[in-house]
N, CA, C and O atoms as a GROMACS GRO file, in nm:
protein
  456
    1MET      N    1  -0.918   1.541   0.810
    1MET     CA    2  -0.833   1.522   0.693
    1MET      C    3  -0.919   1.555   0.569
    1MET      O    4  -1.029   1.501   0.553
    2SER      N    5  -0.869   1.641   0.484
    2SER     CA    6  -0.948   1.686   0.368
    2SER      C    7  -0.929   1.583   0.253
    2SER      O    8  -0.842   1.496   0.258
    3ASP      N    9  -1.012   1.597   0.151
    3ASP     CA   10  -0.994   1.515   0.032
    3ASP      C   11  -0.859   1.540  -0.038
    3ASP      O   12  -0.798   1.450  -0.094
    4GLU      N   13  -0.818   1.661  -0.031
    4GLU     CA   14  -0.689   1.701  -0.086
    4GLU      C   15  -0.569   1.633  -0.017
    4GLU      O   16  -0.470   1.591  -0.078
    5ASP      N   17  -0.586   1.624   0.121
    5ASP     CA   18  -0.482   1.559   0.202
    5ASP      C   19  -0.476   1.410   0.167
    5ASP      O   20  -0.367   1.354   0.153
    6ILE      N   21  -0.589   1.348   0.154
    6ILE     CA   22  -0.590   1.206   0.114
    6ILE      C   23  -0.535   1.180  -0.018
    6ILE      O   24  -0.462   1.083  -0.037
    7GLU      N   25  -0.568   1.266  -0.114
    7GLU     CA   26  -0.510   1.256  -0.249
    7GLU      C   27  -0.362   1.273  -0.250
    7GLU      O   28  -0.292   1.198  -0.318
    8ARG      N   29  -0.313   1.368  -0.178
    8ARG     CA   30  -0.163   1.391  -0.162
    8ARG      C   31  -0.096   1.274  -0.103
    8ARG      O   32   0.013   1.237  -0.146
    9TYR      N   33  -0.160   1.211   0.002
    9TYR     CA   34  -0.102   1.092   0.066
    9TYR      C   35  -0.095   0.976  -0.029
    9TYR      O   36   0.008   0.908  -0.035
   10GLU      N   37  -0.206   0.950  -0.106
   10GLU     CA   38  -0.207   0.842  -0.209
   10GLU      C   39  -0.105   0.866  -0.313
   10GLU      O   40  -0.036   0.773  -0.355
   11ASP      N   41  -0.092   0.989  -0.356
   11ASP     CA   42   0.011   1.019  -0.462
   11ASP      C   43   0.148   0.994  -0.409
   11ASP      O   44   0.235   0.944  -0.482
   12ASP      N   45   0.171   1.026  -0.284
   12ASP     CA   46   0.303   1.005  -0.224
   12ASP      C   47   0.332   0.852  -0.208
   12ASP      O   48   0.444   0.807  -0.230
   13MET      N   49   0.225   0.773  -0.168
   13MET     CA   50   0.239   0.629  -0.160
   13MET      C   51   0.272   0.565  -0.295
   13MET      O   52   0.353   0.473  -0.305
   14GLU      N   53   0.205   0.617  -0.398
   14GLU     CA   54   0.229   0.559  -0.530
   14GLU      C   55   0.372   0.588  -0.579
   14GLU      O   56   0.435   0.502  -0.641
   15MET      N   57   0.422   0.711  -0.549
   15MET     CA   58   0.560   0.744  -0.586
   15MET      C   59   0.656   0.661  -0.511
   15MET      O   60   0.754   0.616  -0.569
   16ARG      N   61   0.634   0.635  -0.383
   16ARG     CA   62   0.723   0.545  -0.307
   16ARG      C   63   0.722   0.407  -0.363
   16ARG      O   64   0.828   0.345  -0.375
   17LEU      N   65   0.605   0.353  -0.399
   17LEU     CA   66   0.595   0.225  -0.459
   17LEU      C   67   0.672   0.216  -0.586
   17LEU      O   68   0.746   0.120  -0.607
   18TRP      N   69   0.656   0.320  -0.677
   18TRP     CA   70   0.728   0.320  -0.804
   18TRP      C   71   0.878   0.318  -0.778
   18TRP      O   72   0.949   0.243  -0.844
   19ARG      N   73   0.928   0.398  -0.686
   19ARG     CA   74   1.070   0.403  -0.655
   19ARG      C   75   1.124   0.266  -0.595
   19ARG      O   76   1.237   0.226  -0.622
   20GLU      N   77   1.043   0.201  -0.518
   20GLU     CA   78   1.079   0.069  -0.470
   20GLU      C   79   1.086  -0.033  -0.580
   20GLU      O   80   1.180  -0.113  -0.586
   21TYR      N   81   0.983  -0.030  -0.672
   21TYR     CA   82   0.981  -0.115  -0.789
   21TYR      C   83   1.104  -0.095  -0.867
   21TYR      O   84   1.173  -0.192  -0.898
   22ARG      N   85   1.138   0.029  -0.902
   22ARG     CA   86   1.264   0.058  -0.978
   22ARG      C   87   1.388   0.006  -0.910
   22ARG      O   88   1.480  -0.041  -0.977
   23ASP      N   89   1.393   0.014  -0.783
   23ASP     CA   90   1.510  -0.030  -0.706
   23ASP      C   91   1.523  -0.184  -0.700
   23ASP      O   92   1.634  -0.237  -0.706
   24VAL      N   93   1.410  -0.254  -0.688
   24VAL     CA   94   1.416  -0.400  -0.672
   24VAL      C   95   1.411  -0.476  -0.805
   24VAL      O   96   1.442  -0.596  -0.810
   25LEU      N   97   1.371  -0.407  -0.913
   25LEU     CA   98   1.358  -0.475  -1.042
   25LEU      C   99   1.480  -0.555  -1.085
   25LEU      O  100   1.460  -0.666  -1.134
   26PRO      N  101   1.605  -0.511  -1.070
   26PRO     CA  102   1.719  -0.588  -1.109
   26PRO      C  103   1.740  -0.719  -1.029
   26PRO      O  104   1.817  -0.807  -1.070
   27MET      N  105   1.672  -0.729  -0.919
   27MET     CA  106   1.679  -0.856  -0.837
   27MET      C  107   1.599  -0.972  -0.892
   27MET      O  108   1.615  -1.084  -0.845
   28PHE      N  109   1.513  -0.947  -0.992
   28PHE     CA  110   1.418  -1.047  -1.028
   28PHE      C  111   1.432  -1.089  -1.177
   28PHE      O  112   1.486  -1.013  -1.258
   29SER      N  113   1.384  -1.209  -1.212
   29SER     CA  114   1.393  -1.261  -1.346
   29SER      C  115   1.267  -1.254  -1.427
   29SER      O  116   1.275  -1.258  -1.550
   30TYR      N  117   1.149  -1.244  -1.365
   30TYR     CA  118   1.024  -1.245  -1.437
   30TYR      C  119   0.929  -1.136  -1.386
   30TYR      O  120   0.932  -1.097  -1.269
   31VAL      N  121   0.846  -1.087  -1.476
   31VAL     CA  122   0.735  -1.000  -1.443
   31VAL      C  123   0.609  -1.084  -1.471
   31VAL      O  124   0.595  -1.142  -1.578
   32VAL      N  125   0.518  -1.088  -1.372
   32VAL     CA  126   0.391  -1.168  -1.390
   32VAL      C  127   0.276  -1.078  -1.363
   32VAL      O  128   0.272  -1.011  -1.260
   33GLU      N  129   0.182  -1.073  -1.454
   33GLU     CA  130   0.060  -0.989  -1.440
   33GLU      C  131  -0.059  -1.084  -1.437
   33GLU      O  132  -0.072  -1.174  -1.519
   34THR      N  133  -0.143  -1.060  -1.344
   34THR     CA  134  -0.277  -1.129  -1.340
   34THR      C  135  -0.382  -1.018  -1.334
   34THR      O  136  -0.348  -0.899  -1.328
   35GLU      N  137  -0.511  -1.057  -1.334
   35GLU     CA  138  -0.617  -0.962  -1.332
   35GLU      C  139  -0.617  -0.877  -1.201
   35GLU      O  140  -0.672  -0.766  -1.197
   36ARG      N  141  -0.555  -0.929  -1.097
   36ARG     CA  142  -0.560  -0.861  -0.968
   36ARG      C  143  -0.430  -0.802  -0.919
   36ARG      O  144  -0.429  -0.706  -0.842
   37ARG      N  145  -0.317  -0.861  -0.966
   37ARG     CA  146  -0.186  -0.814  -0.909
   37ARG      C  147  -0.077  -0.813  -1.022
   37ARG      O  148  -0.092  -0.864  -1.133
   38PHE      N  149   0.035  -0.749  -0.976
   38PHE     CA  150   0.154  -0.743  -1.064
   38PHE      C  151   0.266  -0.789  -0.972
   38PHE      O  152   0.278  -0.742  -0.859
   39TYR      N  153   0.346  -0.880  -1.020
   39TYR     CA  154   0.451  -0.942  -0.944
   39TYR      C  155   0.582  -0.938  -1.017
   39TYR      O  156   0.585  -0.943  -1.140
   40LEU      N  157   0.692  -0.927  -0.940
   40LEU     CA  158   0.824  -0.955  -0.984
   40LEU      C  159   0.864  -1.084  -0.911
   40LEU      O  160   0.836  -1.098  -0.792
   41THR      N  161   0.928  -1.178  -0.980
   41THR     CA  162   0.962  -1.304  -0.921
   41THR      C  163   1.081  -1.371  -0.982
   41THR      O  164   1.118  -1.339  -1.094
   42ASN      N  165   1.141  -1.463  -0.913
   42ASN     CA  166   1.256  -1.540  -0.966
   42ASN      C  167   1.218  -1.678  -1.008
   42ASN      O  168   1.295  -1.746  -1.076
   43GLY      N  169   1.103  -1.722  -0.968
   43GLY     CA  170   1.051  -1.857  -1.001
   43GLY      C  171   0.907  -1.852  -1.038
   43GLY      O  172   0.827  -1.795  -0.964
   44VAL      N  173   0.869  -1.910  -1.150
   44VAL     CA  174   0.733  -1.912  -1.194
   44VAL      C  175   0.697  -2.046  -1.259
   44VAL      O  176   0.770  -2.099  -1.342
   45ASP      N  177   0.580  -2.100  -1.217
   45ASP     CA  178   0.534  -2.226  -1.274
   45ASP      C  179   0.383  -2.209  -1.301
   45ASP      O  180   0.306  -2.185  -1.208
   46LEU      N  181   0.343  -2.222  -1.424
   46LEU     CA  182   0.207  -2.209  -1.471
   46LEU      C  183   0.152  -2.344  -1.518
   46LEU      O  184   0.210  -2.411  -1.604
   47VAL      N  185   0.038  -2.381  -1.458
   47VAL     CA  186  -0.026  -2.506  -1.498
   47VAL      C  187  -0.172  -2.468  -1.546
   47VAL      O  188  -0.246  -2.403  -1.473
   48LYS      N  189  -0.206  -2.507  -1.664
   48LYS     CA  190  -0.338  -2.490  -1.723
   48LYS      C  191  -0.426  -2.609  -1.688
   48LYS      O  192  -0.387  -2.722  -1.715
   49HIS      N  193  -0.542  -2.588  -1.632
   49HIS     CA  194  -0.638  -2.696  -1.601
   49HIS      C  195  -0.759  -2.681  -1.694
   49HIS      O  196  -0.805  -2.570  -1.722
   50GLU      N  197  -0.805  -2.789  -1.738
   50GLU     CA  198  -0.930  -2.793  -1.823
   50GLU      C  199  -1.045  -2.854  -1.736
   50GLU      O  200  -1.034  -2.964  -1.682
   51ASP      N  201  -1.150  -2.779  -1.727
   51ASP     CA  202  -1.271  -2.823  -1.655
   51ASP      C  203  -1.392  -2.808  -1.752
   51ASP      O  204  -1.382  -2.741  -1.854
   52PRO      N  205  -1.501  -2.871  -1.717
   52PRO     CA  206  -1.626  -2.856  -1.801
   52PRO      C  207  -1.668  -2.708  -1.810
   52PRO      O  208  -1.725  -2.665  -1.911
   53GLY      N  209  -1.639  -2.628  -1.703
   53GLY     CA  210  -1.676  -2.488  -1.701
   53GLY      C  211  -1.582  -2.399  -1.779
   53GLY      O  212  -1.610  -2.282  -1.802
   54GLY      N  213  -1.467  -2.457  -1.821
   54GLY     CA  214  -1.373  -2.381  -1.896
   54GLY      C  215  -1.233  -2.393  -1.831
   54GLY      O  216  -1.219  -2.450  -1.723
   55PRO      N  217  -1.132  -2.338  -1.898
   55PRO     CA  218  -0.997  -2.351  -1.846
   55PRO      C  219  -0.975  -2.255  -1.721
   55PRO      O  220  -1.040  -2.151  -1.705
   56TRP      N  221  -0.880  -2.299  -1.637
   56TRP     CA  222  -0.834  -2.210  -1.531
   56TRP      C  223  -0.685  -2.243  -1.512
   56TRP      O  224  -0.632  -2.347  -1.551
   57PHE      N  225  -0.623  -2.142  -1.448
   57PHE     CA  226  -0.475  -2.150  -1.435
   57PHE      C  227  -0.433  -2.148  -1.290
   57PHE      O  228  -0.487  -2.076  -1.206
   58GLU      N  229  -0.330  -2.232  -1.264
   58GLU     CA  230  -0.267  -2.233  -1.133
   58GLU      C  231  -0.129  -2.178  -1.149
   58GLU      O  232  -0.054  -2.225  -1.235
   59LEU      N  233  -0.094  -2.084  -1.073
   59LEU     CA  234   0.034  -2.014  -1.087
   59LEU      C  235   0.104  -2.022  -0.956
   59LEU      O  236   0.044  -1.989  -0.853
   60GLU      N  237   0.233  -2.066  -0.954
   60GLU     CA  238   0.311  -2.072  -0.839
   60GLU      C  239   0.437  -1.982  -0.855
   60GLU      O  240   0.518  -1.996  -0.947
   61LEU      N  241   0.447  -1.896  -0.764
   61LEU     CA  242   0.568  -1.799  -0.771
   61LEU      C  243   0.653  -1.815  -0.650
   61LEU      O  244   0.602  -1.834  -0.539
   62THR      N  245   0.781  -1.807  -0.668
   62THR     CA  246   0.873  -1.813  -0.556
   62THR      C  247   0.965  -1.690  -0.557
   62THR      O  248   0.999  -1.637  -0.663
   63ASP      N  249   1.002  -1.648  -0.443
   63ASP     CA  250   1.087  -1.534  -0.424
   63ASP      C  251   1.028  -1.413  -0.500
   63ASP      O  252   1.080  -1.374  -0.605
   64ALA      N  253   0.922  -1.356  -0.448
   64ALA     CA  254   0.846  -1.261  -0.528
   64ALA      C  255   0.836  -1.128  -0.451
   64ALA      O  256   0.854  -1.119  -0.329
   65TRP      N  257   0.807  -1.024  -0.534
   65TRP     CA  258   0.770  -0.893  -0.482
   65TRP      C  259   0.638  -0.855  -0.540
   65TRP      O  260   0.615  -0.877  -0.659
   66VAL      N  261   0.548  -0.800  -0.461
   66VAL     CA  262   0.411  -0.776  -0.501
   66VAL      C  263   0.388  -0.622  -0.509
   66VAL      O  264   0.422  -0.546  -0.418
   67TRP      N  265   0.330  -0.581  -0.625
   67TRP     CA  266   0.295  -0.440  -0.642
   67TRP      C  267   0.169  -0.412  -0.573
   67TRP      O  268   0.062  -0.442  -0.628
   68ASP      N  269   0.172  -0.356  -0.454
   68ASP     CA  270   0.053  -0.332  -0.376
   68ASP      C  271   0.088  -0.230  -0.270
   68ASP      O  272   0.154  -0.263  -0.172
   69MET      N  273   0.044  -0.104  -0.290
   69MET     CA  274   0.089   0.002  -0.194
   69MET      C  275   0.031  -0.006  -0.061
   69MET      O  276   0.072   0.069   0.028
   70TYR      N  277  -0.066  -0.094  -0.039
   70TYR     CA  278  -0.125  -0.112   0.095
   70TYR      C  279  -0.074  -0.227   0.172
   70TYR      O  280  -0.112  -0.247   0.287
   71ARG      N  281   0.012  -0.304   0.110
   71ARG     CA  282   0.074  -0.421   0.183
   71ARG      C  283   0.188  -0.370   0.267
   71ARG      O  284   0.271  -0.293   0.220
   72PRO      N  285   0.192  -0.416   0.397
   72PRO     CA  286   0.302  -0.378   0.479
   72PRO      C  287   0.432  -0.443   0.443
   72PRO      O  288   0.538  -0.386   0.469
   73ALA      N  289   0.429  -0.564   0.381
   73ALA     CA  290   0.546  -0.638   0.339
   73ALA      C  291   0.521  -0.686   0.194
   73ALA      O  292   0.431  -0.766   0.169
   74ARG      N  293   0.601  -0.635   0.104
   74ARG     CA  294   0.580  -0.673  -0.039
   74ARG      C  295   0.666  -0.789  -0.081
   74ARG      O  296   0.640  -0.850  -0.185
   75PHE      N  297   0.773  -0.824  -0.003
   75PHE     CA  298   0.854  -0.943  -0.041
   75PHE      C  299   0.785  -1.065   0.018
   75PHE      O  300   0.750  -1.066   0.136
   76VAL      N  301   0.766  -1.166  -0.061
   76VAL     CA  302   0.707  -1.294  -0.012
   76VAL      C  303   0.787  -1.412  -0.070
   76VAL      O  304   0.845  -1.401  -0.178
   77THR      N  305   0.790  -1.520   0.000
   77THR     CA  306   0.870  -1.633  -0.046
   77THR      C  307   0.790  -1.724  -0.140
   77THR      O  308   0.849  -1.787  -0.227
   78HIS      N  309   0.653  -1.733  -0.124
   78HIS     CA  310   0.572  -1.814  -0.198
   78HIS      C  311   0.437  -1.755  -0.225
   78HIS      O  312   0.371  -1.707  -0.132
   79VAL      N  313   0.391  -1.756  -0.353
   79VAL     CA  314   0.260  -1.708  -0.390
   79VAL      C  315   0.193  -1.813  -0.474
   79VAL      O  316   0.254  -1.871  -0.563
   80ARG      N  317   0.068  -1.836  -0.447
   80ARG     CA  318  -0.013  -1.928  -0.528
   80ARG      C  319  -0.137  -1.851  -0.574
   80ARG      O  320  -0.211  -1.795  -0.494
   81VAL      N  321  -0.155  -1.852  -0.709
   81VAL     CA  322  -0.268  -1.777  -0.767
   81VAL      C  323  -0.347  -1.874  -0.845
   81VAL      O  324  -0.290  -1.955  -0.919
   82LEU      N  325  -0.478  -1.871  -0.832
   82LEU     CA  326  -0.576  -1.947  -0.905
   82LEU      C  327  -0.661  -1.845  -0.984
   82LEU      O  328  -0.718  -1.754  -0.924
   83THR      N  329  -0.670  -1.861  -1.111
   83THR     CA  330  -0.752  -1.761  -1.192
   83THR      C  331  -0.811  -1.825  -1.318
   83THR      O  332  -0.756  -1.921  -1.372
   84THR      N  333  -0.920  -1.772  -1.362
   84THR     CA  334  -0.978  -1.807  -1.488
   84THR      C  335  -0.944  -1.705  -1.597
   84THR      O  336  -0.977  -1.722  -1.714
   85ASN      N  337  -0.878  -1.599  -1.554
   85ASN     CA  338  -0.846  -1.489  -1.647
   85ASN      C  339  -0.705  -1.505  -1.703
   85ASN      O  340  -0.631  -1.596  -1.666
   86ASP      N  341  -0.670  -1.415  -1.792
   86ASP     CA  342  -0.540  -1.413  -1.854
   86ASP      C  343  -0.424  -1.397  -1.754
   86ASP      O  344  -0.438  -1.327  -1.654
   87VAL      N  345  -0.311  -1.463  -1.782
   87VAL     CA  346  -0.188  -1.446  -1.706
   87VAL      C  347  -0.078  -1.406  -1.806
   87VAL      O  348  -0.060  -1.472  -1.909
   88ASN      N  349  -0.008  -1.304  -1.775
   88ASN     CA  350   0.104  -1.262  -1.862
   88ASN      C  351   0.234  -1.285  -1.788
   88ASN      O  352   0.252  -1.237  -1.676
   89ILE      N  353   0.325  -1.358  -1.851
   89ILE     CA  354   0.456  -1.386  -1.792
   89ILE      C  355   0.562  -1.337  -1.888
   89ILE      O  356   0.568  -1.379  -2.004
   90GLU      N  357   0.649  -1.245  -1.837
   90GLU     CA  358   0.756  -1.195  -1.925
   90GLU      C  359   0.893  -1.215  -1.852
   90GLU      O  360   0.911  -1.181  -1.736
   91GLU      N  361   0.985  -1.271  -1.927
   91GLU     CA  362   1.121  -1.290  -1.872
   91GLU      C  363   1.196  -1.160  -1.886
   91GLU      O  364   1.202  -1.102  -1.994
   92LEU      N  365   1.254  -1.112  -1.778
   92LEU     CA  366   1.337  -0.992  -1.786
   92LEU      C  367   1.477  -1.016  -1.840
   92LEU      O  368   1.538  -1.120  -1.816
   93VAL      N  369   1.524  -0.920  -1.912
   93VAL     CA  370   1.662  -0.925  -1.960
   93VAL      C  371   1.734  -0.814  -1.900
   93VAL      O  372   1.701  -0.700  -1.929
   94HIS      N  373   1.831  -0.837  -1.818
   94HIS     CA  374   1.914  -0.734  -1.757
   94HIS      C  375   2.041  -0.726  -1.826
   94HIS      O  376   2.116  -0.822  -1.840
   95LYS      N  377   2.065  -0.603  -1.873
   95LYS     CA  378   2.192  -0.585  -1.944
   95LYS      C  379   2.303  -0.571  -1.839
   95LYS      O  380   2.284  -0.512  -1.733
   96ASP      N  381   2.420  -0.629  -1.874
   96ASP     CA  382   2.532  -0.613  -1.786
   96ASP      C  383   2.587  -0.477  -1.795
   96ASP      O  384   2.606  -0.425  -1.904
   97PRO      N  385   2.615  -0.416  -1.678
   97PRO     CA  386   2.675  -0.284  -1.685
   97PRO      C  387   2.816  -0.284  -1.732
   97PRO      O  388   2.898  -0.364  -1.688
   98ARG      N  389   2.843  -0.191  -1.825
   98ARG     CA  390   2.977  -0.184  -1.881
   98ARG      C  391   3.049  -0.078  -1.795
   98ARG      O  392   2.984   0.011  -1.741
   99PRO      N  393   3.186  -0.087  -1.783
   99PRO     CA  394   3.257   0.009  -1.704
   99PRO      C  395   3.229   0.158  -1.750
   99PRO      O  396   3.221   0.248  -1.667
  100GLU      N  397   3.214   0.180  -1.880
  100GLU     CA  398   3.192   0.318  -1.925
  100GLU      C  399   3.057   0.367  -1.882
  100GLU      O  400   3.036   0.488  -1.870
  101ASP      N  401   2.963   0.271  -1.858
  101ASP     CA  402   2.828   0.316  -1.814
  101ASP      C  403   2.838   0.376  -1.670
  101ASP      O  404   2.769   0.472  -1.636
  102ALA      N  405   2.925   0.316  -1.589
  102ALA     CA  406   2.941   0.363  -1.449
  102ALA      C  407   3.022   0.496  -1.444
  102ALA      O  408   3.002   0.579  -1.355
  103LEU      N  409   3.114   0.512  -1.541
  103LEU     CA  410   3.200   0.623  -1.535
  103LEU      C  411   3.162   0.736  -1.627
  103LEU      O  412   3.230   0.839  -1.631
  104GLY      N  413   3.058   0.719  -1.697
  104GLY     CA  414   3.020   0.825  -1.802
  104GLY      C  415   3.086   0.785  -1.930
  104GLY      O  416   3.113   0.667  -1.953
  105ASP      N  417   3.114   0.885  -2.015
  105ASP     CA  418   3.179   0.861  -2.141
  105ASP      C  419   3.319   0.814  -2.120
  105ASP      O  420   3.394   0.884  -2.053
  106ALA      N  421   3.358   0.706  -2.170
  106ALA     CA  422   3.495   0.654  -2.166
  106ALA      C  423   3.569   0.723  -2.283
  106ALA      O  424   3.508   0.752  -2.386
  107PRO      N  425   3.705   0.749  -2.266
  107PRO     CA  426   3.783   0.810  -2.375
  107PRO      C  427   3.791   0.712  -2.491
  107PRO      O  428   3.800   0.590  -2.472
  108ALA      N  429   3.787   0.769  -2.615
  108ALA     CA  430   3.803   0.688  -2.738
  108ALA      C  431   3.938   0.620  -2.736
  108ALA      O  432   4.030   0.662  -2.666
  109ALA      N  433   3.948   0.515  -2.813
  109ALA     CA  434   4.076   0.437  -2.822
  109ALA      C  435   4.182   0.539  -2.867
  109ALA      O  436   4.163   0.619  -2.959
  110GLY      N  437   4.296   0.530  -2.796
  110GLY     CA  438   4.410   0.611  -2.827
  110GLY      C  439   4.412   0.749  -2.764
  110GLY      O  440   4.509   0.824  -2.775
  111GLU      N  441   4.298   0.782  -2.695
  111GLU     CA  442   4.290   0.912  -2.624
  111GLU      C  443   4.326   0.891  -2.479
  111GLU      O  444   4.301   0.783  -2.426
  112ASP      N  445   4.380   0.988  -2.412
  112ASP     CA  446   4.406   0.983  -2.267
  112ASP      C  447   4.292   1.048  -2.194
  112ASP      O  448   4.236   1.148  -2.239
  113ALA      N  449   4.260   0.991  -2.084
  113ALA     CA  450   4.157   1.056  -2.002
  113ALA      C  451   4.215   1.179  -1.934
  113ALA      O  452   4.331   1.181  -1.894
  114VAL      N  453   4.132   1.282  -1.922
  114VAL     CA  454   4.185   1.407  -1.862
  114VAL      C  455   4.129   1.418  -1.718
  114VAL      O  456   4.160   1.514  -1.647
   0.00000   0.00000   0.00000
């Protein structure tokens, strides 16, 4: 297997992961980023701990999807993360699809659809 074959394989894996992410995103309420991983999750609990060595964070995620192209199973029911680094939590806002979004341009009021 050549370096070019390996690069092509990794590019294909990244594209599959991106497509999976795009497909599963509407199923989740939060995006969580740590120094090591990126998660989509429906439940998140963050606890900050103070120690003499400095603060650290305990993060509990439930019903999660993990961005990792080498994992055989990316859906997990429970994740526990311990870190001394930054944690970013963002709540997702999903817009409700309107009927005209599904059908394309809806006729203006008073016009008949053709």
